[in-house]
PAVO-198403 format. One record per residue: residue in one letter; chain; x, y, z of N, C-alpha, C in turn. Coordinates in steps of 0.001 Angstrom, whole numbers, plus 500000, padded with zeros to 6 digits. Example, Ala and Ser with C-alpha at 12.3 -4.5 7.8 and 13.67 -1.06 7.14 Angstrom:
('A'; 'A'; (513190; 494310; 507800); (512300; 495500; 507800); (513200; 496700; 507800)) ('S'; 'A'; (512850; 497750; 507080); (513670; 498940; 507140); (512900; 500030; 507870)) 
This chain:
('M'; 'A'; (301360; 300064; 552345); (301356; 299887; 550856); (302742; 300636; 550460)) ('V'; 'A'; (303238; 300080; 549550); (304726; 300542; 549011); (304408; 301099; 547731)) ('N'; 'A'; (304802; 302276; 547447); (304586; 303175; 546174); (305690; 302828; 545123)) ('S'; 'A'; (305706; 303252; 543849); (306514; 302704; 542813); (307938; 303129; 543261)) ('G'; 'A'; (308968; 302255; 543158); (310150; 302547; 543491); (310470; 302273; 544992)) ('M'; 'A'; (309717; 301693; 545707); (309919; 301606; 547116); (309632; 299888; 547428)) ('Y'; 'A'; (310110; 299816; 548583); (309782; 298337; 549201); (309736; 298309; 550480)) ('G'; 'A'; (309339; 297163; 551050); (309238; 296878; 552510); (310255; 296104; 552818)) ('L'; 'A'; (311166; 296416; 553983); (312069; 295625; 554676); (312138; 295682; 556349)) ('P'; 'A'; (311198; 294842; 556557); (310902; 294800; 558176); (312153; 294202; 558598)) ('T'; 'A'; (313016; 294572; 559692); (314177; 294302; 560272); (313990; 293719; 561711)) ('K'; 'A'; (314298; 292562; 562016); (314194; 292375; 563620); (315697; 291585; 564010)) ('P'; 'A'; (315710; 291442; 565507); (316854; 290705; 566005); (316660; 289319; 565625)) ('F'; 'A'; (317884; 288584; 564998); (317762; 287124; 564781); (319355; 286640; 564759)) ('K'; 'A'; (319205; 285602; 565300); (320596; 284873; 565637); (320760; 283653; 564589)) ('G'; 'A'; (321239; 283777; 563647); (321475; 282898; 562509); (322856; 282345; 562246)) ('D'; 'A'; (323085; 281719; 561164); (324460; 281391; 560892); (325060; 282423; 560280)) ('E'; 'A'; (324664; 283322; 559564); (325427; 284661; 559420); (325150; 285717; 560048)) ('P'; 'A'; (325973; 287126; 560204); (325598; 288200; 560768); (324333; 288543; 560130)) ('V'; 'A'; (323736; 288521; 558905); (322672; 289169; 558525); (322146; 288008; 557763)) ('T'; 'A'; (320774; 287776; 557931); (319682; 286687; 557195); (319011; 287604; 556404)) ('F'; 'A'; (318881; 287399; 554973); (317931; 288250; 554234); (316960; 287072; 553751)) ('V'; 'A'; (315611; 287736; 553627); (314603; 286612; 553321); (313702; 287342; 552335)) ('D'; 'A'; (313718; 286523; 551149); (312996; 287088; 549925); (311443; 286765; 550152)) ('A'; 'A'; (310662; 287536; 550583); (309099; 287036; 550824); (308174; 287745; 549797)) ('I'; 'A'; (308773; 288154; 548560); (308048; 288738; 547464); (307333; 287836; 546712)) ('K'; 'A'; (305974; 287777; 546916); (305119; 287238; 545932); (304516; 287602; 544545)) ('G'; 'A'; (304414; 286741; 543598); (303971; 287036; 542400); (304775; 287805; 541471)) ('G'; 'A'; (306368; 287778; 541829); (307129; 288390; 540749); (306998; 290026; 540788)) ('K'; 'A'; (306447; 290548; 541863); (306559; 292031; 541785); (307777; 292901; 541910)) ('I'; 'A'; (308589; 292099; 542031); (310238; 292730; 541966); (310918; 291569; 541178)) ('P'; 'A'; (311578; 291845; 539900); (312462; 291044; 539215); (313598; 290304; 540046)) ('K'; 'A'; (314026; 289299; 539784); (314976; 288730; 540822); (316315; 289448; 540782)) ('Q'; 'A'; (316861; 290167; 539599); (317815; 290667; 539350); (317848; 292089; 540542)) ('F'; 'A'; (316662; 292620; 540851); (316276; 293647; 541841); (316561; 293155; 543172)) ('I'; 'A'; (316035; 292061; 543370); (316057; 291559; 544542); (317320; 291248; 545060)) ('R'; 'A'; (318156; 290628; 544211); (319663; 290561; 544384); (320392; 292066; 544637)) ('S'; 'A'; (319974; 292893; 544192); (320613; 294124; 544227); (320325; 294902; 545980)) ('V'; 'A'; (318716; 294527; 546243); (318446; 295021; 547521); (319175; 294076; 548611)) ('E'; 'A'; (319410; 292668; 548490); (320147; 291911; 549295); (321705; 292256; 549437)) ('K'; 'A'; (322313; 292737; 548278); (323644; 293322; 548370); (323819; 294496; 549228)) ('G'; 'A'; (322813; 295607; 548940); (322722; 296860; 549887); (322687; 296434; 551146)) ('I'; 'A'; (321691; 295701; 551568); (321494; 295341; 552897); (322744; 294737; 553664)) ('R'; 'A'; (323502; 293799; 552815); (324913; 293294; 553471); (325839; 294350; 553573)) ('E'; 'A'; (325942; 294986; 552495); (326975; 295956; 552574); (326818; 296920; 553539)) ('T'; 'A'; (325344; 297672; 553710); (325348; 298686; 554954); (325591; 297965; 556164)) ('A'; 'A'; (325150; 296586; 556359); (325244; 296168; 557623); (326899; 295961; 558001)) ('T'; 'A'; (327454; 295692; 557144); (329225; 295597; 557142); (329610; 296881; 557220)) ('T'; 'A'; (329208; 298055; 556721); (329967; 299413; 556723); (329422; 299934; 557992)) ('G'; 'A'; (328324; 299692; 558397); (327592; 300361; 559470); (326625; 301387; 559145)) ('V'; 'A'; (325837; 301662; 560128); (324794; 302815; 559785); (325030; 303808; 560790)) ('A'; 'A'; (324287; 304459; 561523); (324514; 305641; 562344); (325688; 305273; 563204)) ('G'; 'A'; (326398; 306186; 563484); (327817; 306105; 563956); (328665; 305365; 563482)) ('G'; 'A'; (328659; 304759; 562329); (329428; 303747; 561919); (329425; 302387; 562534)) ('Y'; 'A'; (328481; 302015; 563303); (328454; 300837; 564005); (327958; 299468; 563207)) ('T'; 'A'; (328701; 298451; 562826); (327888; 297355; 561995); (326948; 296639; 562841)) ('L'; 'A'; (326228; 296240; 562030); (324978; 295328; 562270); (325096; 293850; 562353)) ('I'; 'A'; (324778; 292991; 563300); (325246; 291625; 563441); (323738; 291228; 564042)) ('D'; 'A'; (323421; 289870; 563761); (322266; 289176; 564231); (320977; 289895; 564013)) ('I'; 'A'; (320779; 290161; 562786); (319623; 290663; 562315); (319109; 289873; 561105)) ('K'; 'A'; (317537; 290163; 560829); (316900; 289133; 559650); (315932; 290549; 559190)) ('V'; 'A'; (316419; 290468; 557991); (315724; 291522; 556998); (314825; 290756; 556092)) ('T'; 'A'; (313558; 291059; 556303); (312554; 290317; 555280); (312149; 291371; 554095)) ('L'; 'A'; (312395; 290928; 552731); (311795; 291820; 551676); (310367; 291559; 551295)) ('T'; 'A'; (309406; 292257; 551990); (308017; 291843; 551955); (307068; 292474; 550771)) ('D'; 'A'; (307684; 293544; 550043); (306665; 294009; 549239); (307740; 295168; 548299)) ('G'; 'A'; (307085; 295629; 547111); (308053; 296454; 546566); (307227; 296467; 544918)) ('S'; 'A'; (307971; 297106; 544023); (307149; 297566; 542767); (308540; 298170; 542164)) ('T'; 'A'; (308055; 297883; 540689); (309106; 298653; 539732); (308518; 299450; 538906)) ('H'; 'A'; (309334; 300258; 538174); (308852; 301338; 537197); (309653; 301402; 536022)) ('P'; 'A'; (309065; 301368; 534839); (309812; 301143; 533583); (311008; 301911; 533403)) ('V'; 'A'; (310817; 303229; 533665); (312037; 304351; 533627); (312792; 304133; 534713)) ('D'; 'A'; (312255; 304184; 535923); (313317; 304502; 537046); (313878; 303206; 537567)) ('S'; 'A'; (313526; 302104; 537350); (314070; 300868; 538137); (315114; 300413; 537464)) ('S'; 'A'; (316335; 300121; 538244); (317714; 299760; 537654); (318116; 299055; 539034)) ('D'; 'A'; (319158; 298379; 538778); (319994; 297547; 539820); (320495; 298758; 540972)) ('L'; 'A'; (320975; 299709; 540519); (321331; 300619; 541480); (320314; 301293; 542197)) ('A'; 'A'; (319186; 301563; 541475); (318020; 302113; 542384); (317391; 301181; 543228)) ('F'; 'A'; (317696; 299916; 543321); (317366; 298880; 544194); (318314; 298393; 545446)) ('I'; 'A'; (319393; 299040; 545360); (320504; 299009; 546320); (320118; 299940; 547664)) ('P'; 'A'; (319761; 299426; 548467); (319175; 300273; 549867); (320374; 300787; 550499)) ('Q'; 'A'; (320969; 302198; 550198); (322082; 302560; 550889); (321625; 303278; 552248)) ('R'; 'A'; (322232; 302631; 553184); (321984; 303354; 554483); (320324; 303343; 555026)) ('V'; 'A'; (319716; 302252; 554604); (318277; 302240; 554845); (317983; 301626; 556264)) ('L'; 'A'; (318928; 300913; 556872); (318812; 300236; 558304); (318969; 301124; 559281)) ('H'; 'A'; (318469; 302414; 559430); (318882; 303237; 560369); (317437; 303627; 561261)) 
């Protein structure tokens, strides 16, 4: 279960065409498309700049599986996951 303002991001090793493969698996419009783009942007930026120890991430697949929005707290910035992949 994902609470308001949170989202599910299972991550696993994956060899794709790009260093990071992002999959939008949201059903029923639970998260507006503009926020899904923000999540993807944050994932790609974090993978490029690195997480723990500053090591970049390659060959991963991140799937956005669940989430919710809140009329007051939801914004593009709130959906950019800074350093969530550690």
